[in-house]
C-alpha positions in Angstrom: 25.0 49.4 42.4 24.7 52.3 45.2 28.4 53.3 44.1 27.3 53.7 40.5 24.3 55.7 41.4 26.2 57.9 43.7 28.8 58.3 40.8 26.3 59.5 38.3 24.6 61.7 40.7 28.1 63.5 41.7 29.0 63.9 38.1 25.3 65.3 37.4 26.0 68.0 40.3 29.5 69.0 39.1 28.1 69.1 35.4 25.3 71.4 36.6 27.8 73.6 38.5 30.1 73.7 35.8 27.4 74.7 33.3 26.4 77.4 35.7 29.8 78.9 36.0 30.2 78.5 32.1 27.2 80.3 31.4 26.7 84.3 31.3 24.7 85.8 33.6 22.1 87.9 31.8 19.9 89.4 34.6 19.8 93.0 35.9 21.4 91.7 39.1 24.8 91.4 37.4 27.3 93.8 39.4 30.9 95.2 38.3 33.2 97.3 40.4 35.7 99.7 39.3 39.2 100.4 41.2 38.5 104.1 40.7 35.2 105.9 39.5 37.5 108.9 38.2 41.0 108.9 37.0 42.7 112.2 37.6 45.6 113.4 35.9 47.9 116.0 37.3 48.9 119.0 35.4 49.9 118.3 31.8 51.8 120.6 29.7 50.1 121.0 26.2 51.6 118.9 23.4 53.5 116.5 26.1 51.7 113.5 27.1 51.0 112.4 30.6 51.6 109.2 32.5 49.6 106.3 32.1 46.7 105.8 34.6 44.8 102.5 34.9 41.5 101.4 36.1 40.3 97.8 36.7 36.9 96.9 35.9 36.1 93.6 37.9 33.1 91.1 37.2 31.7 90.6 40.6 29.4 87.7 39.7 30.1 83.9 39.8 29.3 83.7 36.4 30.8 84.9 33.2 29.7 88.6 32.0 29.6 90.0 28.4 30.2 93.7 28.5 28.6 94.7 25.3 30.6 97.8 24.9 33.3 99.9 26.3 33.5 103.4 24.8 35.4 106.5 25.1 32.9 109.2 24.8 35.1 111.7 23.0 36.0 108.9 20.3 39.2 109.2 18.3 38.9 113.0 18.7 39.3 113.0 22.6 42.4 114.1 24.0 42.4 111.0 26.2 43.6 107.8 24.5 42.5 104.5 26.1 44.0 100.9 25.9 41.2 98.3 26.4 42.3 94.8 27.9 45.7 95.3 25.6 44.4 96.7 22.5 44.6 100.7 21.8 41.3 101.6 20.8 38.5 104.2 21.8 35.9 101.5 21.6 35.5 97.7 22.0 32.5 95.5 21.7 31.3 92.2 23.2 34.2 91.8 25.4 34.0 88.6 27.7 35.1 88.6 31.4 35.2 85.4 33.4 33.7 84.9 36.8 35.3 87.0 39.6 37.8 88.3 36.9 38.8 91.6 35.9 39.9 93.5 32.7 42.2 96.6 32.7 41.6 100.1 30.9 44.7 102.1 30.3 44.4 106.0 29.7 47.1 108.6 28.7 46.0 112.4 27.9 47.7 114.9 25.4 46.2 118.3 25.4 46.5 120.8 22.5 47.4 124.4 23.4 44.9 127.0 24.0 45.4 130.8 24.6 44.9 130.4 28.4 47.6 131.3 30.8 46.2 129.5 33.8 45.6 125.7 33.9 42.6 124.7 32.3 40.3 121.6 32.8 39.7 118.6 30.4 37.1 116.1 30.8 36.0 113.0 29.2 34.4 109.6 30.4 34.3 106.0 29.5 31.0 104.4 29.2 30.6 100.7 29.9 27.3 99.0 29.0 26.2 95.4 30.2 22.8 93.5 30.6 21.0 96.9 30.1 23.1 98.7 32.4 25.5 101.6 31.9 28.2 102.9 34.0 30.7 105.5 33.6 34.3 106.4 34.5 35.2 110.0 34.6 38.3 111.4 33.1 39.8 114.7 34.4 42.9 116.4 33.7 44.5 120.2 33.9 46.1 121.4 30.8 48.8 123.9 31.0 50.3 126.1 27.9 54.0 126.7 28.3 56.8 128.2 26.2 59.0 125.2 24.9 62.8 125.5 24.7 64.8 123.0 22.7 68.5 123.4 22.5 68.4 127.2 22.7 71.8 129.3 22.9 71.7 132.8 24.1 74.4 135.2 23.0 73.2 138.6 24.1 71.0 140.3 26.9 67.8 138.8 27.4 64.7 139.3 29.8 62.4 136.4 30.1 59.0 137.8 31.3 56.0 135.8 30.6 53.0 134.3 32.5 53.4 131.2 31.1 56.0 128.6 32.1 59.0 127.7 30.4 59.5 123.9 29.6 63.1 123.2 28.8 63.1 120.0 26.6 66.8 120.6 25.2 69.9 122.1 26.7 69.7 125.9 27.4 72.9 127.6 27.3 74.3 131.3 28.1 77.2 132.0 26.1 80.0 134.1 27.6 78.6 137.0 25.6 75.2 136.4 26.9 73.0 137.4 30.0 69.6 135.9 30.8 67.4 137.7 33.3 64.3 135.9 35.0 61.6 137.9 36.1 59.7 137.5 39.2 57.4 134.3 39.1 59.4 132.8 36.1 58.6 129.0 36.1 61.2 126.7 34.6 60.4 123.0 34.2 63.3 121.0 32.8 63.7 117.6 31.2 66.0 115.0 32.6 68.3 115.3 29.6 68.3 119.1 29.4 71.2 120.7 31.4 71.4 124.2 31.9 74.6 125.8 30.9 75.7 129.2 32.1 79.0 130.5 30.4 78.0 134.3 30.7 75.5 135.3 33.6 72.3 134.4 34.7 70.2 136.9 37.0 67.0 135.6 38.6 65.0 138.4 40.3 62.6 136.5 42.4 60.5 138.0 45.2 59.1 136.4 48.4 55.5 136.0 46.6 56.7 135.3 43.4 60.0 133.2 43.5 61.8 132.0 40.4 61.4 128.3 40.3 63.2 125.6 38.8 62.1 121.8 38.8 61.8 118.7 36.6 59.6 118.6 33.8 57.3 115.8 35.0 55.2 117.4 37.6 52.6 114.4 38.0 52.3 112.8 41.2 55.1 110.1 41.2 57.9 112.1 39.4 57.2 115.7 40.9 59.3 115.2 44.1 61.7 112.6 42.6 65.4 113.5 43.0 67.4 113.8 40.0 64.8 114.8 37.7 66.7 117.3 35.9 70.5 117.9 35.5 71.0 121.3 37.5 72.6 124.6 36.6 76.2 124.8 35.8 78.3 127.7 36.0 81.5 127.3 34.1 85.1 128.7 34.6 84.0 131.9 32.0 80.7 132.7 34.1 80.5 135.9 35.9 78.3 138.1 38.0 75.6 135.5 38.5 72.9 136.6 41.1 70.0 134.4 42.1 67.4 135.9 44.4 64.2 134.4 45.7 64.7 131.4 43.7 63.9 127.6 44.4 65.6 124.5 43.0 63.9 121.5 43.6 64.8 117.7 42.7 67.9 118.3 40.6 70.7 115.9 40.2 73.3 118.4 40.9 71.3 121.8 41.8 74.0 124.1 41.3 77.6 123.4 40.1 80.2 126.2 39.9 83.6 125.7 38.6 86.6 128.1 38.5 87.4 131.3 40.2 85.9 134.4 39.7 86.8 136.4 36.7 86.6 139.9 38.2 86.4 141.1 41.8 82.7 140.1 42.5 81.8 136.8 43.7 81.1 134.2 40.6 77.8 133.5 42.3 75.7 135.4 44.8 72.5 133.3 46.2 70.3 135.5 48.3 67.1 134.0 50.1 67.0 131.1 48.0 65.8 127.5 48.6 67.9 124.5 47.4 66.0 121.4 48.3 66.0 117.4 47.3 68.9 117.1 45.0 70.1 113.5 44.1 73.9 114.4 44.5 74.6 117.8 45.7 72.8 120.8 46.5 75.9 123.2 46.0 78.9 121.7 44.2 81.4 124.4 44.4 85.0 123.8 42.9 87.9 126.4 43.2 85.2 129.4 43.0 84.2 132.4 44.6 80.6 132.4 46.2 78.4 134.3 48.7 75.2 132.7 50.2 72.8 134.3 52.5 69.5 133.7 54.0 69.1 130.4 52.2 67.9 127.1 52.9 69.8 123.8 51.4 67.9 120.8 52.5 67.5 117.1 51.8 70.2 116.7 49.4 72.4 113.5 49.4 75.2 115.9 49.9 73.9 119.3 51.0 77.4 121.6 50.2 80.3 120.2 48.9 83.4 122.6 48.5 86.5 121.2 46.8 89.8 122.4 45.8 89.6 125.4 47.8 88.1 128.8 46.8 86.7 131.9 48.4 83.2 131.4 50.4 80.9 133.4 52.6 77.8 132.0 54.2 75.6 133.8 56.2 72.2 132.8 57.9 72.0 129.7 56.2 70.0 126.4 57.0 71.7 123.5 55.9 69.8 120.4 57.0 68.8 116.7 55.9 66.8 114.3 57.2 66.6 110.6 56.1 63.1 110.3 53.9 61.5 108.1 51.4 64.3 109.0 48.8 67.3 109.2 50.9 68.9 107.1 53.7 71.5 109.8 54.8 75.5 108.5 54.3 76.9 112.0 53.9 77.3 115.1 56.2 75.5 118.0 55.1 78.6 120.0 54.7 82.3 119.0 53.4 85.2 121.4 52.6 88.4 120.3 50.9 91.5 122.5 49.6 92.3 119.8 47.0 90.6 117.6 44.4 91.6 114.2 43.4 90.9 112.9 40.0 92.1 110.2 38.0 95.0 109.5 40.7 96.0 113.0 40.2 95.6 115.5 43.1 95.3 119.3 42.6 95.2 121.9 45.6 94.1 125.6 45.9 94.0 127.6 49.0 90.7 127.5 50.7 89.0 130.4 52.8 85.5 130.1 54.0 83.5 131.6 56.5 80.2 130.6 58.0 78.3 133.1 60.3 74.8 132.5 62.1 74.0 129.2 60.3 72.7 125.8 61.2 74.3 122.3 60.2 72.1 119.6 61.3 70.6 116.3 60.4 68.7 113.4 62.0 70.7 111.2 64.3 71.8 107.7 63.4 74.6 106.8 60.6 75.9 110.3 60.4 77.0 112.0 64.0 79.3 114.6 62.4 77.6 116.8 60.1 80.6 118.7 58.9 83.7 117.2 57.4 86.9 119.1 56.3 89.7 117.7 54.4 93.3 119.4 54.4 96.3 119.3 52.1 99.2 121.0 53.9 100.6 122.2 50.7 97.7 124.8 50.3 96.3 127.2 52.5 93.3 126.1 54.6 91.3 129.0 56.6 87.8 127.8 57.9 85.6 129.9 60.4 82.5 129.0 62.3 81.0 131.9 64.1 78.0 131.9 66.1 76.8 128.5 64.4 75.0 125.4 65.7 76.1 122.1 64.3 75.7 118.5 65.0 79.5 117.4 65.7 81.0 115.2 68.3 83.7 117.6 68.5 84.3 121.3 67.2 85.1 120.8 63.6 88.9 120.7 63.1 91.1 122.0 61.6 88.7 125.2 61.8 88.4 128.3 63.9 85.1 127.9 66.1 84.0 130.9 67.6 80.6 130.9 70.2 79.1 127.8 68.5 76.6 125.3 69.7 77.3 121.8 69.4 74.8 118.7 69.5 71.8 120.8 70.4 68.6 120.3 68.6 67.6 123.5 66.9 63.9 122.5 67.3 63.0 122.8 63.8 59.1 123.5 63.2 57.7 120.4 61.8 59.7 117.3 60.7 57.5 114.2 59.8 59.6 112.0 57.9 56.8 109.4 57.3 54.6 112.0 55.8 57.6 113.9 53.7 56.8 117.3 55.8 60.1 119.2 56.4 59.6 122.8 57.7 63.1 124.0 58.7 61.7 127.2 60.3 62.3 127.5 64.2 59.1 126.2 66.0 60.0 126.1 69.6 59.9 129.5 71.4 62.8 128.0 73.7 64.9 127.0 70.6 68.6 127.5 71.4 69.2 129.4 68.0 66.9 132.2 69.3 69.0 135.4 69.6 72.4 133.7 69.3 73.5 135.3 66.2 75.6 138.5 65.6 74.6 141.6 63.8 75.6 141.1 60.0 73.6 143.9 58.1 71.3 141.6 56.6 67.7 143.0 57.7 65.3 140.3 56.2 65.2 136.4 56.6 64.3 134.0 53.9 60.5 134.7 54.4 61.2 138.4 54.2 60.7 138.9 57.9 62.6 141.6 59.8 65.8 140.3 61.8 66.4 143.8 63.1 64.8 142.9 66.7 67.4 142.4 69.3 70.0 139.9 68.0 69.4 137.9 65.2 68.4 134.1 65.3 70.8 131.5 63.9 69.8 130.0 60.5 67.6 131.2 57.5 64.7 131.9 59.3 64.0 134.5 62.1 61.5 133.2 64.8 58.1 135.0 64.4 
């Protein structure tokens, strides 16, 4: 009979425990926790929605908890919208949460336009009530008014000078008869499906303190530095007299693509004191064209500069560098030149003339040992010169002329921290091998607009200060 007594006592204990776990905790000692006390949204363009943020609400008790209400304080009129445990609603009543279990609240925000030029703060909160207790989750977002561009074509001369950014939602095309000039401080945020096509002329008049900036439309935390966020700028065969000054192009697919020879005596594209960074494919993709690039940084692209099917090029005081980072495991040299192009089994050739002066071609060691590759078809001219340059190469680039170049010597950049995604390609070490190793070129300023006219200039886009 003892076994029967023990059996009954055991079932009684189990039953009591089970009853306790199945019952609701109703006292003031009930506890909940949040995965975040505040949900903060990065700057959101007005009328465009944000990414979704999530907060987890956990029942920290060994018994079930009844949340008497979860309420978005701004209600249906709030710029924030909530999805509570799978239901799109601004309020939910009597929500049961199992012992030590959680529910999820998802939040997005869409902000109405205002008259503000500067970003403005939008707030709300989520109220959670249980057992005569009230807790809050704060919501914060910055709104930014903008000029929205959708499938716009420019046929004449236009100057864009506006304190608000431009958000390109559909293609932007400058026709052969058109010229678009962007004033200092112009900001262009471009959607992933919105190419910028220049059949005529593009002029950007950035300054050191007010550069013209191109980047992807998504500027929230995950997407703001994602390569391939927008298609890039394409200069077609008919394009002419393009000049980019103090302009930054970030996170494009191919940041700049230039096709075809110049239609006049001027370079088709002149790039001055510009930054091209983090392109998914190419920073500069140049095909049988004419371009001049001075005092510019082309960095951390899958392929920084790719020249194909010849053309005429002059690069002076450029830093062309890439480091493996969280987006790229480097597999391509920073500079590739060819006087031919192979497409669909057909090879087309054109003479190549390229000069690189006072420039740096560098990448972190590992998979890539030679940061310059040259491809020559003997049926077309091939003239490439490196003068007073520093490059990572096992041997001097061939077939090319090399004059007073430095090979396989670290330029000692100011700060490279791959784990933290910090890449400062200025010269940090006062004993860097690039200091005073250039020749005079007539360029008085560097990429930071600092003077170069003290002795011989340093190599690269930046003069050591």
